[in-house]
N, C-alpha and C positions, 0 to 999 in steps of 0.2 A: 179111121181114128172115131167118126162118131160114133160105129155101131163099140168101139171101145169105152168107149162115153158114156153110154147108152149103158152097156153091161156092169160097168163100176157106179155106175148111181144104183143102176136096179141091186145092188149086192150092198148096197150101202154106204160107199162112197160119196161124200158128200164135197171133194176137192181131188185135182188131179196135180201133181208137181210136176214137172221138169228141167232138164238142164239143157242149154244149146249152146254149143260152142260161138262163140261172136263170130267168128269169121265165117259160121254158116247161115248165109244172108236168108237163104231161099229157108229154109226150115224157119228161120226165126219168124218170117213173113206167113208161112203156113200156121204158125200156132197163133199167130194176132189173130190172122183169118179165122181160125176156129174160138177164138176168144180167150186165149190167155192172155194174163198181164205179167211185164216184168214185175217181180219183187224186189229181186237184189240183183246186183251184178258180182260176180263172182269172180276170182282167181286162183288156179293152180300155181302154185309157191315151188319156188327151187333153190336150195341154200345148201352150198359147198362147204363139203366137211372141213375142219380145221381144229387143231388141237388147240385148247382154250382153256383159260382159267379159271374163269366161272363156272362154281358148281353148283346145281338145285342137288337136295337131297332127293337120292333114289327112295322110293317106299313101294307099298304094296300098289300094285293096281287099283283096289277099291276105295285103299286110302283116298288116293291122288284123284280117282271120278270124283267119292264125295266131295273134295275141296272144290275140284270143277264147277260141281254144281251149286254147294254154296254161296262162290262167288258170281255167280247168276251168269247167264250167257243165252244168244239169243237162240232160237231152235235152230239145230243143226242141219246141214246137207245130208242124205241119207246116208254117203258115204262113214262120215261120221258120227253118226247121229248113235243114241243109248239102242235100240234096237239094235245093231249093227255092232258094235262093241261087244253085245251078249253075246255071238255065237263064235269071238276070236278068242283064241286060247295062249295067244303069245303075248298080251299086252304087256305093256311096262308101268310104271308112274314116276313123277319128280314132282316134287313140294319144294319151293319156297318160302321167306313168310307171308309173301302178299301173293306168288301165284299157285299154279297147276297147272302141269299136263301129264296126259297119257299118249303114249307112243307104242309102235313095236318096230323091232327091228330086221329087216331080209335082208334085202341088195340092196335098200336103201333103210333111213330111218323115217317114220311115216309119222307125222306127226299129228295124232287120230281128234285132238282137242287139249283145248288151251283156253285157261282164264286166268285173269288178276292184272296188277299193275307190274310185274315182272316178267314181262315177256320177253327180253333180252336176256335176262339169266337163264330165262330156259330154254331159250333157244340153241345160245351158247352150252348148254352143257349137251343139249341133244348132237348138235353138230362136231360134237367129239368122239360122237358113236360113227359116222359117219357123213355122206350126203344125204340132205333131210327135202324132205318133201311132204308137202301139203295141201290137200283137194278142197278146193273149191270155202277158201275163205274169201266170207267177205270186205267188200273194197274196204269197207267203216269198221272192221275188226279194229280194236288197240292191237291187236300182234300184227297188223301188215307195218306203222310205223317202224320197229322192232327188224320184222325181215328188211326192207327197206336201209335199216342203219347200217344192217349187217349183210348187207351187199346181196339179198336174194332177189331173183326174176321171178317176174312171171310169164312163160311160156304158152302159158293159154288161160283167156279170160274166157269166161260163160255167162251167161245170163239166166238166171231162176227164173222159173215163169209157173206160174199155176191159175186152172181154168175151175172156176166154182162152179159146180153140179148142181 
């Protein structure tokens, strides 16, 4: 790991980010020993499919993504970051008057980004497409309250950690 850190620094990286599952105490202790610090707690959320009357408006991905950016968000984890989304061709968008979401539908509905004060309407609309999965949503994200209200569960929790090089 130290050799990787040295190589990353030699290539101009200023930080190394990682996520560790909270139940993996051995890995967590190793990362702490190497100097990583916990930045935030994350949850992987699962919301069961349900036909719901709440309907956000489906729009182009570009429109929804622009609205997410406008509504302001903290830095997304790598799985849902703008750079990752730029490589996905099957994204879709939803908007309400006060919220927006970017998602994709495969075997499950993957919520990629969400912002604004209308998370519950957005999530109700998404779950009408199937079971919803949200990777690494910060425990203090406003959408967490809506997920809990709709009966979502967190089968996995993680810690996001960073090492300043």
